[in-house]
N, C-alpha and C positions, 0 to 999 in steps of 0.2 A: 558775703561769700568769701570764705577763707581758702577754698580749694581752687586750683588752677583748672577751671572748666572752660577750656579754650573755645569750644564750639559756641557755648552760650555767650562768652565774651565777644567773639567775632560778630555774631548776629546783633548783639546789643549795640555795639558801636557803629557798625555799618548802618543800622537803622537810625541811630542818633545823628550821624553825619548827614544822612539824607533828609531827615525831618528838619534839621536846623540849618540846612544849606551851608554847612561849615566851610566848604571850599569855594563858595561863590566869591567872585572877585570883581571889583569895580575898576574903572579906568580913570577915576578922578582922585586917586590917593596922593598924599604928600610923600609917601614912601618911595624909595628908588624902585624901579621896576625890574623884574626878571622874568623872561619868557622861556619856558622849557617845553619842548615839543617832541612827541613821538612821531615817527614816520607813519603816515596814514595806513591803517590796516585794511586789507580786503577781507570781508567776512565770509570765509568759505563754509561749506556745509558741514565740514568735519569738526568745526570749533577749534579751540586752542589746545595745543599740547604743551608740555612743560618748557619747550624751547622758546615758544612765542613770547612769554612774559618777561624774558630776561632783560631786554632793553626797557620795557615799561617799568619794571621794578627799579632799575637804575635811575631813570628820569624822575620817578616818584620820590625816591630818596632825596635827590637834589632839590626837587620842588619843596618838599617838607623842610629840608635843611635851610633853604633860602628864606622861607617864611619865618622860621625861628630866628634867623639872622636879621630880620627887620625889613625884608623886601616884600613888595606887592607882586605876587607871583601869578602869572598866567600859565595854567597847566590844563589844556583842553583835550578832548578826545572826540573823534567822529569816525566816519566810515567811507572808504573809497568804494562806493556801491555799484558803480557802472563797470562794464567791461566784459571781455570775452568769456571768462570762466562761468559767470552767472548765466550767460546765454547758452553755453554748452550744457550746463546742468539742466536748464529748462528744457532743451531739446531732448536730452536723454531720459528725463524723468516726467515729462509731460506736465510741468508746472510752470506758470508764468514767472519770469525772473523777478518781477516786483514782489511776488508772494514769497519765493524762496529767499530773496535778499532780506525781506523784512523778518522772516523767521531766523535767518542766520545772524542778523544783527542782534536780535533779542537774546540769542544764545551767547554771543560774544559779550554783550553788555552784562548779562548775568554773571558770566565767568570773571569778567574784569572787576565787577563790584564785589565778588566773592573773595578777591585777593586784597581788597581794601585800598584801592588807588584813590588819590586825592584829586580827581578830575572835577572840574566845574562842568557838570553835566548840563547846566542850563545853556551852554554854548555848543552842544553837540550839533554837528552838521553831517549831512549825507549827500554825496554828489548826485544821487538820483532824485533828490527833492527838487521840484520845479523852482522853488524859491531860492535854491542854491544855484542850479544850472542856468537860471535867468542871468546871473552875473558872470558865469563862465561864457555864455553867449555874448554878453556885453563886452567882455575882454577880447573875445575873438573879433568883434567889430572894431575895437581899437587897433588890433593888429591889421585887419583888412584895410582900415582907413589910414594907415601909416606907411612911411617909407624910411629908409635909413640914409641920412645925409652923411656921406663919407667925409666931407670937409669938416663937419662939426662932430662926427662920430656919435650921432644920436638919432633917435627916431623923431620924426616930425609928421604933422598931419599931411595926408595926401593932397589936401587943398593947396598947401604951400607949394607942392611940386607942380600942380596944374598952373599956378600963377607964374612959376619960373618958366615953364614951357611956353606959356603965352607971351612972356617977355623976351626970352632968349633961346628957346629950344632946349635941346639936351646936350649941347656940345661940351658943357662943363660938368655934366651929370650922366655919365655912361650908365646904361641899363645893366643891372646884374643878371637879368633874365634873357636879354637879347644883346649880346656884347657888340655886335656889328651895327646896331641901330644908331643912326645919326639923323637929326632933323633940326631945322631952325624954327623961329617963331612963326614965320609965314606958313611953313609946312604944317605946323601944329594947328593953326587956325583953319586950314583947309581940310584937315582929316575929318571924316564923319565920326559920329559918336562911338560907333562900334570899334573903329580903329583906335581912337583915343583910349577907350577903356582897355583894349588889348595891350596897348603900350603901357598904361598904368599898371596892368597886371604884372608886367615884368619888373616892377619896382615894389609892389606891395609886400609887407612883411608876412601877411597871410595871402597866399596866391594859389591860383588854380592852374594845373598843368596835366599832362597825360604821362602816365608811367606804366612800365611793364610790371605786372603782378602775376603771382602764381594762381591760376584758376583751376579748381577741381570740380568737374561737372558732377561727379557722383555725390559729393558732399554739398554741392550747390553753394560754394563759398570761395572766397579768396583766402589763401594761406600765407602765413609769414615764412620767411626764409628757413627758419629752424623747424617748420612743420613739414618740410619737404626733404625726403631722404631718398637718394638714388632715383630721382625722377618720379617718385610716387608719394602720396600723402603718408605722413607718419601714422595718422589715424586711419586704419582701414586698408592702407596700401593701394589706394586708387590712383589712376593716371592723372597727371597734372599737365597743364600747358601754360605758356606765357601769353598773357592777354594785356593789351593796352587799355587802361581805364582812366577816366577823368578822376583826378585826386587833388586834394588840398595839401598844401605844404606850408611850413613856417620857414622863413628865410633866416635861419639861425646862422648861416655862413657869414652874413654881414656883421654879426656880433663876435666873430671868432677872436679878434684881437682883444676885445673888451672882456670876453670870457676868460682869456688867458691872463690878462692884467688883474682881473678881480681875484684870482687865486692868491695874489700877494697880500690881499687885504683880510683874508679869512684864516681861521685856525682849523684847518683840515690836516689830516695826517699826510706825510710826504708821499706815501704810496697812493693815496686817493688823489692827491693833486697830480701825480704823474699819470694816473689813469685818465684824468680829464685832459691833460696836455696831449697824451697819445691819441685820444679820441679826436681832438681838434686837429692834431697832426700838422702843425705849421712847419713848412720847410722852405728853403731858399734855393733858387737855381735859375734855369732858363727854359723858355719855350723855343723850340727850333723847328723850322719847316724844312723837311727833306723833300726834294723832288723825287717823283716816281717815274722810272724809265717808261716812256711811251704813253704817259698819262698827263693830263693837264692838272689833275688834282695833286695836292701836296699832303704829305703825311706829317702832321704836327705831333711832336712829343714834348713831354716835360721831363727834365732831368735835374737832379741836384748835383750832378757831376759832369758839367760840360767839358771839363778838362780831359775827359776820357774819350772824346769824340773820335780820336784816331784809333781807338781800340774797339770800335763798334763792328761786330762780326755778323749780326743779324738784327732785324727789327721784329717786334712782336706786337700784334694788335689783339685787343679783347675780341672774343667771338661775336660780341654785339656791335662792334665798330662798323659804321656805315660803309667804310671803304672796302671791307672784306668782299662784299658782293661786287663792287665796281672794278676791282683790280685783279680778281682771281682769273687765271688763264683757263682756256678751254681744257687743256690737258689735266689741270688740277681740280676741275669743277666737281667731279664725282667724289673725290677724297674730301674736299672742303665741305660739301653738302653733308656727307656722313659725319664729319667731325662736328659741324655746327649742330646737327641733330643731337649728338651726344652731349656736347657742352651746354646747350641750352636747357637740357633736362635736369641740370644740377644747380643747386642753390649756391650763392656766394659763400655761405658758411662751409659747405662741402668742398668747394673749390679751393678755399684757403687752407682747410684742415688736411686735405688729401696730399700726401707726399708723392703720389704716383705722377710721373712725368708724361705729359701728353701734348700734342700740338700737330699742326699741319701746315705745310708750305703752300703759299698762295700761287707760286709761279712768278710773282712780280718782284722787282728789285727797286730799292731806294738808292739814291746817289749821295755819297759823302760830299758835303759842300766844299771841303778843303782839299781832298786829294782825288776826287772823282771815282773812288772805288764803288763798285756795285755791291749793294748789301741786300741779301735775300730777306723777303718779308714773310713772316710766319703769322699764324694765329694760334693762341694757346690760352687755356683757361686760367692760367696763373696770373694773367693780366685782367684787371677788372675795368669795365667801362666807366665806372663811377669815380675812379681815381685819376687825377691829372687829366690827360687828354684821351685816356683809354688806349694809349700806345706807348711803347718804350723803345729806347735804343739799348740793345743788349751788349754788355761788355764782359765777356766770360772771364777774362783774367782778373777782374776786380769785383765780381758779384757771384755769390755762391749759387743762386738759382740759375743764373745765366750759364754758369760753368757746367752745372749738372745737365742743363738742357742741351748745350753744345756737345757734351760728351755722349749723351744719349743718342743724338741724331747725327753724330759724326761731323760736326761743323768745326772747321779749323779755327784755332784760337790765336789771336794776335797778341804778342807780348809787348805791352807799353810800360812795363815795370822793371825790365832788366833783370838783375839778380834777385829782385824781391818777388818774382813769380817763378815757382818751381815746376810749373806744368802739371802738378798733381792736385792742386786746390787753388781756389780764388784767393786773392789778397785784397780786401776792401780798404786798404790804407788810404789816408788823405795826406800822408807825410812823405810819400816817395818822390823820386826824381823821374820825370817823364822821359821815356825812350820811344823811338819809332813814332814820333808824334809831330812831324812836320815843323811848323814854325814855333811850337812850344817845346820841342825837344830840349832837354837840359834844364827846363824850369822845374821848380817845386810844384806840386799838384795844386796847392792853394793859390799860388801865383798864376798857375795855368787857368784856373777857373775864371779869374777876372780877364785874362788875355783873350780867352775864347769868347766870352760874352761881348767884349768890345768888338771883336772881329765879326761876330754874328750880326751885331747891330750895324756895323759898317757895310755889310753885304745886304742889309734889309731882310734877313731871313730868320732873325731871332732876337729875343730881348730878355732882359732880366725879369724874373717872375717869382712871386711868392705864391706858394700853393698850400692848400689845406686838405687834409684827408676827410674831414667832416663834410657830410652832405646835408642839404636842406632836409628838414625833418618832415616825414610823411605825417599828415594830420587828418586822414580820413580812413574810415573803415566801412566795409560793405557788411555791416552788422546792424542788428536792431537795438541792442541794449546799450545805448550811449546817448550823448547830448545831440539833438538835432541841430543842424547849422541854421543860423538866422539869415539865410540867403535864399533868394528866389531868382529864377531865370526868366528873362524875356528875350525871345529869339536867340536862345543859347548864350546870352550875355548875363553874367551874374550881377545882382544888385543886393546891397545890404538892406535888411529890413530896418525900419525906424525903431528906436529904443522903445517907443510906446507899444510896440507889438510883441515885446518880450514878456515872458518866456515863450518860445516856440515849444509847446509841450509835446512830448513823445506820445504818439497815439497808441491805444491798446491794439495788439495784434494777437491772433491765435495761431498764425502760421509764421514760423521763423525761416521758411525757405527763402533762398535767394530770389531776387527779382530778375527780370529779363536782362540778358547780355551782361551778366556779372554784377548787376547793381545789387544794393542791399535790400533786405526784406521790405523796407518802407516803399519801394517802388511798386509793390503789390497792392498799394492802397490809393487808387486814383482819387477817391473822395478827399483824401488828405493832401496828396501831392499836387493836384490840379486846382488852383484857386479860381474863383468865379470870374476874375478879370483876365484869365488866360495865362497868368504867371504860373510857373512850376516850382515847387519846392525842391531843394537838394535832398536826395534820398540816402546819401552817405550819412554816417554819424561820426562824432568825434572819437578819438582814441581814449584809452583808459587814463592816459597821463594828463588829459585836459583838466579835469577837476582837481587833480593833485598838484598842479603847477602853481596854484595860488591859494590853497586852502588855509595856509597859515595866516593870510590876511583876513579871511572871513571870520576866523575864530575871534579876532579882535573886536568885531562888531557884527555878530551873527544875525541879529534881528532887524538890521537896517533895511527898510523897504525902498529907500530913495538913492542908495549908493552901495557899491560893493563893500566899502569901508569908509567911514568918515575920516577926512584927512587929519583932523585934530587927534582922533583916536589912534590912527596909524603912526602919527608923529610921537605919541606917548609910548606905545608899545615897541615901535620901531622894529629892529631886526630880532629874529629869534636868537636868544643868547646861547642856548644849548639845544642842538638837534640830535636826536638819538635814533639810529636805525641801522639796517643791515647793509653790507657792501654790495648786495645785488642791485641796489639803486644808485650806486656810486657814480654812474655815468649818465644814463638816460634821464631819469627823473630829476637829478640835480641840475643837469645842463638846461633842461626845459624850464625848470622853476627859476633858475638864475636868469634865463632869457626873458621870461614874462616879467620878472621883477625889474629888470633893466628897462624894458619898454614902458612899463607903468611909471617908472621914475622919470624917464625922458619926457613923457607926455604930461608930467606934473601931477599925477594922481597920488604918488607917494614920494617921500623925501630921501629914500635910500635905494641903492641899486644892487645890493647883495642881500639875499633873504636870510642867510644863516651865518652868524658870527663864528660859532664853533660847532664842529660835527664830531660825534662819537659813534663809531661803528662797533656795535657789539658783536662778539663772536657767536658761533652756533653751539647749541647744546645737542650733542649727538646721542643717538640711541645705543643702548647696550643690548644688542640682539642676543637671542639664544637659539642654538642650532641643535637639531636632532639628526642622527646619522642613520639613514636607512640602507641596509645592505642591498646592493643593486639587484633588482629583479625579484625582491621579496617584500614581505610586509614585516620584516624583523628589523628592529632598531638596536644598534649597539652603542653602549655608553662611550663617552668621549675618550676615556683613557684606554679603551680597547680597540678603537677603530682602525689602528694602524695595521691590524691583521686582516682587514676586509676592504673590498672595493665598495665605497658608499656614495650616496647622494645626500647633499645637505638639504635639510628641511627647516625653514624658519618656523619657530614655535612662538605662540602668543606668550609674552612675558608674564601675563597674569597667571599662567599655569606653572610657573617656575619660582621656587624659593631659593634665592642665591643662584645655584646652578642645578639644583635637584628638581627634576621634572615630576609633576603629579601625573603618573601614567594613566590613571583612570580619567582624569580631566582631558588628557590628550585623546584617549579613545572616544570620548564623548564629544570632542570638538567638531569633528567632521565625519560624515559617513565613510569616507575612504580610509579613515584611520581606526575604524571600529574593530578591525581584526588585528591590530598591531600587537606584535610580540616584542619583548625586550630582553636584551642581554645586559645584565646588571654588573656593576662592580661594587663590592662590599654592600650588596643588598640595595643599591640605589642606582637610578638612571641619572647620570650626570650629563648635562648639555655642554656643548661648546659655546664660546662667547665671541662676539665680534662687535667692535665699535664702528658704527656707520650712521648714515643720515637717519634721523627719526622720521618714520612714515608708516602709513597703514600697510604698505606692501611688505614691510619687514616685521610686522606685528610687534613693534617695539615702542609704540606710542604710549606715553604716560600722560594721563589726563590730570591737569592741575586740580580739577574738582576732587579727584580721589585723594590727592596729597593733602589738600586743605581739610577735607573731611577727617582724615586720619591723624593729621598732626597740627592743624591750625594754619591760618593765613600767615601769621608772623613767622612760624617755623619755615614755611615754604619760601617766603620772601628772603629771609636771612640765608637759607641754604643755597638758593640760586646765586646769591652774591658771594657765598663762601666757596663756590666750586672752583674759582680761579679768577685771574684778571679778566675784566669785563670784555676786553677786545680780543680774547683768544677763544678758539674752539675748545670744548671740553665735553667729556661724556657725562651722562646722567647716571647716578648710582643711588637708587632708592635707599639702600642700606645706610648710606652716609648721612641721611637726613636725621637719623636717630640722635646723633651727637648734638645737633643744633637744638633739637627738641628738649634734650636733657639740660642744655644751657638755659633755656627759658624757664624750665622748672626750678633750676637753681636760683635764677633771678627772683622768681616768685617767693622762694623760701627766705630771701633776705627780708621780705616784708611780712610773711605769715609763717606761723607754726601750724602746719596743716593738721597734725595729729591732735594738738591741743585746741585747734580752732580759735587761735588768738593772733592778734597783730603783734609785730615785734618792734616797730619803729618807735623812737623816743625823740624828745627835744634836747637831749644832752648834746653838749658841744663835741664836735668831732676831734679825734686825735690828730696829731701831726702826720702820722703815717697814713691815716685814712684820707686826709686832705691831699697828701702827696699822690696816692693812688688815683684819686678822682681827677686831679688837675693834670696829671700825666695823660690820662685817658682823654680828657677834653682837648688837649693840644694835639694828640695823635689823631683823634677822630677828625678834627677840623682840618689839619694839614692833609690827611689822606683823602678826605672828601673833596677838597679843592683840587686835588690831583686826579680825581675820579678813580682812586684806588679803593674800590668798594670791598674787595675781599680782605684787605689788611685791616680795614675798619672792624669787620666782624671779629677778627682775631684779637684786636685791641680791646673790644668790648668784652669778649670772653675772659681775657686776662684780668680785666678790671673787676668783673664779678667774682672771679675765682679769688683774687686778692682780698676783696672786701668780705667774702665768705670766710676766708682764713682769719681775718681780723675780727670776725663776729660783729661786723659793723651794723649798727641799728640807728645811727644818727640820721634824722630827717634832713639835716643840712647837707648830707652826702647823697642820700637816696633820691631826693628831688631832682637835682641837676643830672644825676645818672639817668633818670627816666627821660629827661629832655634830649640828651645826646643820643639815646637809644631809640627814641620815638620815630625818626624817619625810617628805620629798618623794621621795627616791630610796633606799629602804631596802636594795635588793639590792646595788647597787654599793658602798654604804657598809659593809654587813656584810662584803663580800669584801675591801675595802681595810683595814678595821679588823682583820680576821684576819691579813692580810699584815703589818700593823704589829706583830704579835706578841700580840694579845689572844686569850684562849681563851674569853672570855664574850661573848655577843651584845652588839652596840652598843645594843640596847634597854635594857640595864641600866647604861649610862653615865650620868654626871652632866652636865647641861647646863652649858656653860661660862658664867662670869660675866664680863661686860665691865668693863674698868677705864677709868674716865673719864680718868685721867692719861695713859693710853697713846693715847687718841683725840685729845687736844689737839695741835694742830700746834705744833711747836717752831720751825719756820722758815717763812718766807713768801717767795714769789717776787715781786719788784717790777719791773714794766716801767719804763723810764726814757725820758721824752720830752725831746728837746732842740728848743726852738723849735717845739713842737707835733707833732714827728715822732718815732716810736719808733726809738730807736737802740741800746738794749741792755736786758738783764735781769740783775738780781742776786738772789741768795738770801741772806737775813740772818735771824738769830734774831728771833722775833716781838717780844721785849721789848727790842731794842737801842735805845739812845738815839739821838736824831736826829743828834747831832754825829758819831757813829760811822757811821751810815748815809750821811751826807753825804760823809765821807772815802772810804768804799768806792765810792760811786756815782761821784764825780768822778775816781776813779783808774781806773775801768773803761776799757779801750782803746777801746770803742765810743763812749764819751762824750768821752774825751780828744781823739779825732780831730776832733770837731765844735766843741770849745771853742777850738781853734786858739790855745792858750796864753793865752786871755783868762779873767779872773775872771767867773763868771756873775753877772748882775744879780739873779736870783732863784733860790732853791732851795726848792721847795714839796714837802713830803712829806705825802701823804694816807695816813695810817697803815694798813698792811696792804693797800694797794691800788695806789698808783702814785706815781712821782716826776716832777715837772715841773722842767726846768731852762731858764731863759731867759737867752740870751747877748746 
C-alpha cells in the first residue's frame, strides 16, 4: 500500500495491538518502572467530546515515550461507574443504572480504542464491579477499625486503643469526637459495651454521627449544598428543609498536618498546592470564653487576632449555634425566629457567595474580660457553624466584613489603630501600634497577640489554639447506586462485618425512591436490610469518591482475589509517577486519595504515603459556538454584520450546520419545527453567524465528537492536533478548520517514504548527508527535552520543522527515516507502525529503542555570512565556522558581488563580526 489510507491504517494497527496484547505489562521486569495514570473517567451517557481526550492523549504520549526510553510502563484505564449521575439518569429514563452504565462504558471504550491509546486493557477496573468494591469495603473496615495516635502522628488499630483504655484510660489520649470526655482505667472497665463502643466511635477514622442535611420531600432525596438555591431545590424548584440524619464521616481532620507536610514532597503546581492548603485552612490564634450577662453559659470564640480584643464592638453567632435559642430575649424572639427561618433555608454556598448584609440582634450582651464593656450579641449568616466555634468577636476597624456589618446596622466602631484607621474602611494590618487597648496600648500588634494569650491563660478563660477550616468528610449518601457499607446494627450499635462476608453486594431494585424518614432506597428492601439473626444492614451507600480514592492501587494487581494489592507488587510500582487530570478534582478527590494512602501506609499495607509524585492539570478545550440573530418578535434572522440595526435574540445554532461562519439555512429550517418558517436577511448572499468561545456542551450545540474527527482525518491527525492547540495546561478553543494543517503534515511525512503517483517506495540504504543528520539529531534533542518538560505543543512544531527540512533536502536515507518514525510514534502511532513495517521491521515500533542525539552532529560546521559594502548588503558567503579571519577576508573580497563595488580599490576597513556579518568600507 503506497497511498496514505489512514482509515485502513488505523483499523489495521488497532486490531494488531489488541490481538497481540502489545501493551500488556508485567510487574516482574528488570527495567525501571514508570506509572502514568489518567484521572478516573465517569462514563456519561453522552460519550466523549473532543475536550475529554486532551489529558488522555498527553498521558499516552508520555507512556509511549517512556517505553521507547527503556521503562516498564504501567498505563491502565478503567471507569468510575458508581455515583449520582447514573442514578439520576436511571430515574429519568426508566433504565437500571447497571444497564445504562454498562452501555456507557462500551461507548467510552470504543471511542478510546478508536483514538489508539496504549492502555493495558487487561487491567480494566470498574468501581461498580463487586470484585472491585469488595476491596473498597475492606478498606472502609480498615478505617473503621483504626484511630489516629497524635503522639506518633499515624493510624493504629482500634484494638491498640482499647488496650490503652484498659491500662490507663484516656487522660493522655483526648477524644477528637468528644473533647470533654475524661475517664480512667477503672471507669473504662465498668462501662457497658454500648458505652465503650460509643466512646470508640469518637476516635475511629470512619465514624458515625448525626448531621443536618437538605431534605427535599418532593424529590424524595437528600440534596447537596450546591443543589439548593434560595431555599428550594435547583432541580424542579421544590421546597427543602433541614433534617438531621445518621451519616458516616472520615476523620480527615486528624491528618490535616500530614496532608500539609506531604505537599512539600510532591511535584504539584504552586496554585494547586495553595488550593489544598486553603482547603485545610490551618491558622493559629486563641479560643476565648466570653461571659454572657445574666446567663451561666459562656460564648466561646476562636480568633487569629486576640490582640484586637479591645476593639470588639459586637459578637456574631452562626444561626445554627445552640446558644441563639438560649440567650435570645423575649423582646427579640419574633425577629430572631423570622431571621432563623430565612437563614436556615439557604445553603452555605449561597451564604458565602451573597454579598447582601443580613443579621439580627439577640438582645443579649457578652462581657469583655479585660475592660468589662458590654458587647451586643448578634446572629448573622456570614458566620458558619462549621468553622471555629461557630461564633466570632467582630472588630470593625480591622475587618472588612465586620466594618460593613457595623456600618449597615449603625454600630459604633472603636478605633484601636490610631491614625492607621480613617473611619471609612477597615484596616486589617498586623503591623500597627495598638491604641485604646488597655494593658497592651503602645505595643506592636504581633507583640500584643502573645501578651493577650498569656493574660487569657492567666485568667483561665482562654488558650492558644490551632484551628483548621477543613471539616471531617461526609462519607454516606441516601442513594442507591453506590457501595453498600459492610456494617450491621444490633440495638442501634454498628458492628463491622467480618472480611469473609465481603463483598456486601448491592441488591437489585426497581424503585429508586427514598426510604422512610430520609433514608436511602435500600431501606425499602426489608428482605435485604433485615438479617435472620435480627441485625440490620446500613441503608446508606458510599459516595462517588470511595472507589476513586484507591483505584491507582488496584490497577497494580487487578485480579488478586486474596488482597486489594499484593505488597511486593505495590512496592515495585510504588507511587504514580505522572497523574493527569482536570483541576475540578484538585481538592476533593486528591485530598481523599491522599488520606486513604496515608492510612494504608500507616497500617503497613503499602510502603508509601503519597499516591502521586507529579500531577499535570490539563486545561479545557472550549467550544466555538455559532449564534443566529432573530429579530425580536419575528421569525426573521439577520446576518451578524447587519444585526446592529435591529433588536435581536441570540439563538445557539448546531455547529454541524455551519461552515466556518456561513449557515446552511435549509438545514436550519429543517432542524426544528419552530424554525421551519424562518426567513433570513443576508449579507453578500450569505447568512453569517456570530461566534463565541464558551464551554463545550450539548446546551450550546457546540459539541464536536472525536469519532467524527477520527473518521474524517484519522486518529493520528486528531491526536497531534489536540496537542498542537496550545500548552497542555491552558484553556483553548477548538477550531475544526485548523486540523487540516496537521493532516497535511502527515501526508507530507508519508511522501518522504512513498511516491504515491508512481506507486513506489523512496527510501534507500545510502548514507545520510551531514545536513540530514544535523536536522534529525536536532529534532531528537528538541523532542526529548520538550517531552521531559511536558511541552507537547512545541514537540509538534519541532516534528513539523524536521519533516519540512528533510523534504527540502529530498531525504530518502533509511538511516534518517527510521529514527524519525521512532520519535514521532508517541504522537502518531498508527502511521509510524505502518511505515515501520514497510521499512522491513517485523516487530512493533513500540519495542524500538529511542534514538540518542549526538552533539557533534548538531554543531554547525559552516556559517553563512552576509557582506555589506559601505552599509549595503552586496553578497553572502559560506565558510567554516573556525576559519581564520585572513582566509575569510580573502574569500569575501574575491566574491563577484563584492569585487563589483570595490571598483579595483583596496578597502579602507574590513570588519568581521564572527559568525554574523562582514562590513567592508571602501
